[in-house]
N, CA, C and O atoms as CSV, one atom per row, in Angstrom:
chain,resi,resn,atom,element,x,y,z
A,1,UNK,N,N,1.013,-1.271,0.169
A,1,UNK,CA,C,-0.216,0.177,0.139
A,1,UNK,C,C,0.807,0.958,-0.383
A,1,UNK,O,O,1.997,0.648,-0.343
A,2,UNK,N,N,0.360,1.945,-0.861
A,2,UNK,CA,C,1.193,3.351,-1.075
A,2,UNK,C,C,1.314,4.192,0.333
A,2,UNK,O,O,0.305,3.964,1.000
A,3,UNK,N,N,2.010,4.887,0.853
A,3,UNK,CA,C,1.868,6.528,2.170
A,3,UNK,C,C,0.866,7.020,1.045
A,3,UNK,O,O,-0.306,6.955,1.414
A,4,UNK,N,N,1.043,7.469,-0.167
A,4,UNK,CA,C,0.552,8.758,-0.716
A,4,UNK,C,C,-1.233,8.672,-0.853
A,4,UNK,O,O,-1.998,9.637,-0.835
A,5,UNK,N,N,-1.611,7.164,-0.997
A,5,UNK,CA,C,-2.556,6.581,-1.429
A,5,UNK,C,C,-3.415,6.326,-0.400
A,5,UNK,O,O,-4.549,6.082,-0.811
A,6,UNK,N,N,-3.296,6.294,0.765
A,6,UNK,CA,C,-3.694,5.883,1.731
A,6,UNK,C,C,-4.428,7.471,2.346
A,6,UNK,O,O,-4.293,8.620,1.927
A,7,UNK,N,N,-5.186,6.938,3.438
A,7,UNK,CA,C,-5.666,8.259,4.733
A,7,UNK,C,C,-5.443,7.384,5.811
A,7,UNK,O,O,-5.336,6.170,5.988
A,8,UNK,N,N,-5.396,8.810,6.716
A,8,UNK,CA,C,-4.708,8.487,8.207
A,8,UNK,C,C,-6.015,9.051,8.847
A,8,UNK,O,O,-6.290,10.251,8.880
A,9,UNK,N,N,-6.864,7.948,9.402
A,9,UNK,CA,C,-7.557,7.823,10.179
A,9,UNK,C,C,-7.278,7.771,11.762
A,9,UNK,O,O,-7.382,6.749,12.440
A,10,UNK,N,N,-6.875,9.146,12.280
A,10,UNK,CA,C,-6.541,8.851,13.868
A,10,UNK,C,C,-7.415,8.354,14.449
A,10,UNK,O,O,-8.483,8.854,14.093
A,11,UNK,N,N,-7.584,7.251,15.531
A,11,UNK,CA,C,-8.713,6.852,16.513
A,11,UNK,C,C,-8.935,7.944,17.679
A,11,UNK,O,O,-10.032,8.181,18.184
A,12,UNK,N,N,-7.579,8.645,18.068
A,12,UNK,CA,C,-7.433,9.652,18.737
A,12,UNK,C,C,-6.965,10.238,18.539
A,12,UNK,O,O,-5.810,9.815,18.513
A,13,UNK,N,N,-7.052,11.892,18.141
A,13,UNK,CA,C,-5.925,13.166,18.132
A,13,UNK,C,C,-5.721,13.752,19.144
A,13,UNK,O,O,-6.541,14.200,19.945
A,14,UNK,N,N,-4.528,13.783,19.165
A,14,UNK,CA,C,-4.113,14.158,20.602
A,14,UNK,C,C,-4.310,15.162,21.227
A,14,UNK,O,O,-3.964,16.037,20.433
A,15,UNK,N,N,-4.746,15.813,22.427
A,15,UNK,CA,C,-5.504,17.270,22.629
A,15,UNK,C,C,-4.445,17.554,23.265
A,15,UNK,O,O,-4.196,18.756,23.169
A,16,UNK,N,N,-3.380,16.738,24.143
A,16,UNK,CA,C,-2.229,17.201,24.627
A,16,UNK,C,C,-0.817,16.922,24.189
A,16,UNK,O,O,-0.551,15.734,24.008
A,17,UNK,N,N,0.050,17.728,24.005
A,17,UNK,CA,C,1.048,16.980,23.602
A,17,UNK,C,C,2.575,18.398,23.803
A,17,UNK,O,O,2.370,19.612,23.812
A,18,UNK,N,N,3.899,17.754,23.929
A,18,UNK,CA,C,4.926,19.100,24.166
A,18,UNK,C,C,5.057,19.186,22.965
A,18,UNK,O,O,4.401,18.495,22.186
A,19,UNK,N,N,6.043,20.164,22.555
A,19,UNK,CA,C,6.663,20.533,21.463
A,19,UNK,C,C,7.364,19.391,21.340
A,19,UNK,O,O,7.001,18.723,20.372
A,20,UNK,N,N,8.546,18.766,22.201
A,20,UNK,CA,C,9.642,17.901,22.096
A,20,UNK,C,C,8.441,16.476,21.408
A,20,UNK,O,O,8.791,15.589,20.630
A,21,UNK,N,N,7.379,16.621,21.853
A,21,UNK,CA,C,6.926,14.525,21.124
A,21,UNK,C,C,6.360,15.478,19.753
A,21,UNK,O,O,6.438,14.639,18.855
A,22,UNK,N,N,5.988,16.390,19.289
A,22,UNK,CA,C,6.068,16.524,17.906
A,22,UNK,C,C,7.179,16.562,17.128
A,22,UNK,O,O,7.269,16.050,16.012
A,23,UNK,N,N,8.369,17.406,17.935
A,23,UNK,CA,C,9.771,17.158,16.984
A,23,UNK,C,C,9.991,15.768,17.150
A,23,UNK,O,O,10.810,15.188,16.438
A,24,UNK,N,N,9.311,15.156,18.054
A,24,UNK,CA,C,9.753,13.531,17.751
A,24,UNK,C,C,9.445,13.040,16.649
A,24,UNK,O,O,10.168,12.400,15.887
A,25,UNK,N,N,8.135,13.383,16.509
A,25,UNK,CA,C,7.319,12.449,15.408
A,25,UNK,C,C,8.144,12.959,14.178
A,25,UNK,O,O,8.221,12.188,13.221
A,26,UNK,N,N,8.821,14.278,14.093
A,26,UNK,CA,C,9.348,15.321,13.070
A,26,UNK,C,C,10.302,14.190,12.672
A,26,UNK,O,O,10.237,13.535,11.632
A,27,UNK,N,N,11.328,14.040,13.801
A,27,UNK,CA,C,12.778,13.088,13.617
A,27,UNK,C,C,12.305,11.985,13.070
A,27,UNK,O,O,12.774,11.549,12.019
A,28,UNK,N,N,11.035,11.233,13.903
A,28,UNK,CA,C,10.695,9.767,13.085
A,28,UNK,C,C,10.560,9.741,11.753
A,28,UNK,O,O,11.273,8.963,11.120
A,29,UNK,N,N,9.625,10.580,11.074
A,29,UNK,CA,C,8.966,10.831,10.021
A,29,UNK,C,C,9.994,10.923,8.616
A,29,UNK,O,O,9.870,10.610,7.432
A,30,UNK,N,N,11.334,11.686,9.674
A,30,UNK,CA,C,12.269,12.275,8.643
A,30,UNK,C,C,13.249,10.987,8.943
A,30,UNK,O,O,13.876,10.689,7.926
A,31,UNK,N,N,13.448,10.424,9.696
A,31,UNK,CA,C,14.182,8.911,9.470
A,31,UNK,C,C,13.490,7.833,8.800
A,31,UNK,O,O,14.062,6.748,8.695
A,32,UNK,N,N,12.290,8.005,8.319
A,32,UNK,CA,C,11.938,7.084,7.148
A,32,UNK,C,C,11.586,7.678,6.166
A,32,UNK,O,O,10.581,7.406,5.509
A,33,UNK,N,N,12.654,8.885,5.864
A,33,UNK,CA,C,12.371,9.107,4.432
A,33,UNK,C,C,11.478,10.062,3.884
A,33,UNK,O,O,11.725,10.840,2.963
A,34,UNK,N,N,10.006,9.900,4.769
A,34,UNK,CA,C,8.912,11.075,4.407
A,34,UNK,C,C,9.125,12.303,3.852
A,34,UNK,O,O,9.946,12.898,4.550
A,35,UNK,N,N,8.657,13.170,2.627
A,35,UNK,CA,C,8.680,14.109,2.453
A,35,UNK,C,C,8.938,15.321,3.232
A,35,UNK,O,O,9.038,14.791,4.338
A,36,UNK,N,N,9.108,16.511,3.436
A,36,UNK,CA,C,8.898,17.570,4.613
A,36,UNK,C,C,6.967,17.895,4.253
A,36,UNK,O,O,6.028,18.151,5.006
A,37,UNK,N,N,7.039,17.773,3.234
A,37,UNK,CA,C,5.319,17.934,2.732
A,37,UNK,C,C,4.443,16.867,3.352
A,37,UNK,O,O,3.329,17.200,3.756
A,38,UNK,N,N,4.789,15.796,3.446
A,38,UNK,CA,C,3.955,15.051,3.553
A,38,UNK,C,C,4.111,15.051,5.125
A,38,UNK,O,O,3.142,15.069,5.885
A,39,UNK,N,N,5.379,15.028,5.520
A,39,UNK,CA,C,5.271,15.376,7.220
A,39,UNK,C,C,4.188,15.843,7.465
A,39,UNK,O,O,3.397,15.044,7.966
A,40,UNK,N,N,3.623,17.449,7.208
A,40,UNK,CA,C,3.492,18.403,7.747
A,40,UNK,C,C,1.595,18.030,7.568
A,40,UNK,O,O,0.774,18.349,8.428
A,41,UNK,N,N,1.299,17.408,6.441
A,41,UNK,CA,C,0.288,16.664,5.951
A,41,UNK,C,C,-0.445,16.155,7.097
A,41,UNK,O,O,-1.485,16.670,7.509
A,42,UNK,N,N,0.184,15.007,7.669
A,42,UNK,CA,C,-0.063,13.974,8.272
A,42,UNK,C,C,0.401,14.742,9.706
A,42,UNK,O,O,-0.294,14.344,10.642
A,43,UNK,N,N,1.284,15.623,10.053
A,43,UNK,CA,C,1.317,16.081,11.417
A,43,UNK,C,C,-0.355,16.874,11.539
A,43,UNK,O,O,-1.197,16.630,12.404
A,44,UNK,N,N,-0.464,17.759,10.506
A,44,UNK,CA,C,-2.180,18.335,10.251
A,44,UNK,C,C,-2.957,17.232,11.176
A,44,UNK,O,O,-3.154,17.220,12.391
A,45,UNK,N,N,-3.276,16.431,10.281
A,45,UNK,CA,C,-3.788,15.919,10.571
A,45,UNK,C,C,-4.634,15.261,12.214
A,45,UNK,O,O,-5.831,15.285,12.500
A,46,UNK,N,N,-3.528,14.759,12.975
A,46,UNK,CA,C,-3.499,14.515,14.229
A,46,UNK,C,C,-3.431,15.513,14.576
A,46,UNK,O,O,-4.555,15.755,15.015
A,47,UNK,N,N,-2.561,16.733,14.756
A,47,UNK,CA,C,-1.936,17.850,15.583
A,47,UNK,C,C,-3.214,18.826,15.607
A,47,UNK,O,O,-3.374,19.665,16.494
A,48,UNK,N,N,-4.449,18.551,14.127
A,48,UNK,CA,C,-5.250,19.973,13.969
A,48,UNK,C,C,-4.676,21.294,13.809
A,48,UNK,O,O,-3.570,21.581,13.352
A,49,UNK,N,N,-5.746,22.191,14.327
A,49,UNK,CA,C,-4.895,23.519,14.459
A,49,UNK,C,C,-3.829,23.759,15.199
A,49,UNK,O,O,-3.326,24.849,14.927
A,50,UNK,N,N,-3.190,23.057,16.182
A,50,UNK,CA,C,-2.322,23.383,17.107
A,50,UNK,C,C,-1.107,22.780,16.223
A,50,UNK,O,O,-0.085,22.707,16.905
A,51,UNK,N,N,-0.991,22.472,15.321
A,51,UNK,CA,C,-0.002,21.732,14.599
A,51,UNK,C,C,1.025,22.962,14.234
A,51,UNK,O,O,0.748,24.087,13.819
A,52,UNK,N,N,2.342,22.356,14.534
A,52,UNK,CA,C,3.491,23.425,14.507
A,52,UNK,C,C,3.374,23.896,12.761
A,52,UNK,O,O,2.805,23.146,11.968
A,53,UNK,N,N,3.999,25.244,12.311
A,53,UNK,CA,C,3.561,25.718,11.268
A,53,UNK,C,C,4.878,25.025,10.445
A,53,UNK,O,O,5.946,24.496,10.752
A,54,UNK,N,N,4.023,25.410,9.030
A,54,UNK,CA,C,4.699,23.995,7.999
A,54,UNK,C,C,6.240,24.557,8.120
A,54,UNK,O,O,7.213,23.831,8.325
A,55,UNK,N,N,6.286,26.083,7.946
A,55,UNK,CA,C,7.557,26.550,7.927
A,55,UNK,C,C,8.653,25.564,8.760
A,55,UNK,O,O,9.606,24.948,8.283
A,56,UNK,N,N,8.153,25.627,10.300
A,56,UNK,CA,C,8.749,24.566,11.126
A,56,UNK,C,C,8.838,23.457,11.305
A,56,UNK,O,O,9.933,22.897,11.367
A,57,UNK,N,N,8.097,23.058,11.390
A,57,UNK,CA,C,7.969,21.391,10.249
A,57,UNK,C,C,9.198,20.824,9.734
A,57,UNK,O,O,9.868,19.883,10.158
A,58,UNK,N,N,9.464,22.073,8.095
A,58,UNK,CA,C,10.009,22.073,7.626
A,58,UNK,C,C,11.813,22.205,8.352
A,58,UNK,O,O,12.888,21.663,8.095
A,59,UNK,N,N,11.639,22.573,8.707
A,59,UNK,CA,C,12.726,23.715,9.713
A,59,UNK,C,C,13.594,22.916,10.356
A,59,UNK,O,O,14.817,23.052,10.306
A,60,UNK,N,N,12.913,21.938,11.069
A,60,UNK,CA,C,13.542,21.000,12.170
A,60,UNK,C,C,13.481,19.857,10.993
A,60,UNK,O,O,14.631,19.459,11.176
A,61,UNK,N,N,13.161,19.304,10.278
A,61,UNK,CA,C,13.210,17.964,9.284
A,61,UNK,C,C,14.531,18.659,8.869
A,61,UNK,O,O,15.295,17.712,8.686
A,62,UNK,N,N,15.273,19.908,8.600
A,62,UNK,CA,C,16.617,20.062,8.110
A,62,UNK,C,C,17.225,19.828,9.001
A,62,UNK,O,O,18.094,18.976,8.816
A,63,UNK,N,N,17.122,20.378,10.294
A,63,UNK,CA,C,18.055,20.302,11.425
A,63,UNK,C,C,18.386,18.793,11.605
A,63,UNK,O,O,19.510,18.367,11.869
A,64,UNK,N,N,17.053,17.891,11.396
A,64,UNK,CA,C,17.680,16.361,11.876
A,64,UNK,C,C,18.726,16.132,10.479
A,64,UNK,O,O,19.806,15.542,10.503
A,65,UNK,N,N,18.128,16.723,9.369
A,65,UNK,CA,C,19.182,16.201,8.333
A,65,UNK,C,C,20.609,16.387,8.861
A,65,UNK,O,O,21.308,15.425,9.180
A,66,UNK,N,N,20.951,17.464,8.929
A,66,UNK,CA,C,21.958,18.392,8.960
A,66,UNK,C,C,22.773,17.782,10.396
A,66,UNK,O,O,23.831,18.270,10.793
A,67,UNK,N,N,21.973,16.477,11.170
A,67,UNK,CA,C,22.905,16.012,12.049
A,67,UNK,C,C,22.479,15.877,13.514
A,67,UNK,O,O,23.038,15.171,14.353
A,68,UNK,N,N,21.074,16.901,13.755
A,68,UNK,CA,C,20.956,17.173,14.733
A,68,UNK,C,C,20.083,16.188,15.600
A,68,UNK,O,O,18.903,16.002,15.302
A,69,UNK,N,N,20.656,15.575,16.646
A,69,UNK,CA,C,20.159,14.374,17.605
A,69,UNK,C,C,18.747,14.594,18.336
A,69,UNK,O,O,17.749,13.876,18.385
A,70,UNK,N,N,19.109,16.203,19.041
A,70,UNK,CA,C,18.324,15.968,20.181
A,70,UNK,C,C,16.924,17.263,19.867
A,70,UNK,O,O,16.953,18.405,19.408
A,71,UNK,N,N,15.722,16.312,20.418
A,71,UNK,CA,C,14.762,17.248,20.107
A,71,UNK,C,C,14.013,18.547,21.007
A,71,UNK,O,O,12.942,19.147,20.922
A,72,UNK,N,N,15.148,18.607,21.854
A,72,UNK,CA,C,14.625,19.585,23.028
A,72,UNK,C,C,15.457,21.087,22.512
A,72,UNK,O,O,16.370,21.074,21.687
A,73,UNK,N,N,15.050,22.060,23.032
A,73,UNK,CA,C,15.769,23.061,22.844
A,73,UNK,C,C,16.841,23.744,23.482
A,73,UNK,O,O,16.690,24.182,24.622
A,74,UNK,N,N,18.276,23.924,22.647
A,74,UNK,CA,C,18.990,24.369,23.049
A,74,UNK,C,C,19.414,25.332,24.090
A,74,UNK,O,O,19.564,26.410,23.515
A,75,UNK,N,N,19.644,25.437,25.183
A,75,UNK,CA,C,19.996,26.382,26.368
A,75,UNK,C,C,20.930,28.064,25.883
A,75,UNK,O,O,22.110,28.268,25.598
A,76,UNK,N,N,19.695,29.021,25.983
A,76,UNK,CA,C,20.582,29.924,25.262
A,76,UNK,C,C,21.850,30.690,26.417
A,76,UNK,O,O,22.003,30.161,27.519
A,77,UNK,N,N,22.395,31.499,26.168
A,77,UNK,CA,C,23.293,31.976,26.609
A,77,UNK,C,C,22.866,33.004,27.693
A,77,UNK,O,O,22.416,34.036,27.195
A,78,UNK,N,N,22.904,32.973,29.529
A,78,UNK,CA,C,22.776,33.179,30.607
A,78,UNK,C,C,20.971,32.551,31.068
A,78,UNK,O,O,20.327,33.039,31.997
A,79,UNK,N,N,20.455,31.399,30.153
A,79,UNK,CA,C,19.705,30.427,30.758
A,79,UNK,C,C,20.560,29.004,31.973
A,79,UNK,O,O,21.736,28.793,31.677
A,80,UNK,N,N,20.134,28.349,32.903
A,80,UNK,CA,C,20.832,27.624,33.623
A,80,UNK,C,C,20.345,26.469,33.111
A,80,UNK,O,O,19.189,26.319,32.715
A,81,UNK,N,N,21.129,25.716,33.110
A,81,UNK,CA,C,20.802,23.631,32.622
A,81,UNK,C,C,19.837,23.535,33.295
A,81,UNK,O,O,19.236,22.463,33.362
């Protein structure tokens, strides 16, 4: 079955989740070779209007493609660890 032709019927769309969870989904889909546009489409189905913006999904996919491993935010200068 082709992913392109299949529909994604979510049993229970998520109502609560963290940014790290969304980023983990992006990392997982990226590791499977899913195109950025398909990542966003699938996430939009699951997360609805609360989904990360398309540009942010693409940005995080690029970060993982460029070797990033962590899904958490990096500490900024002046912040405690």
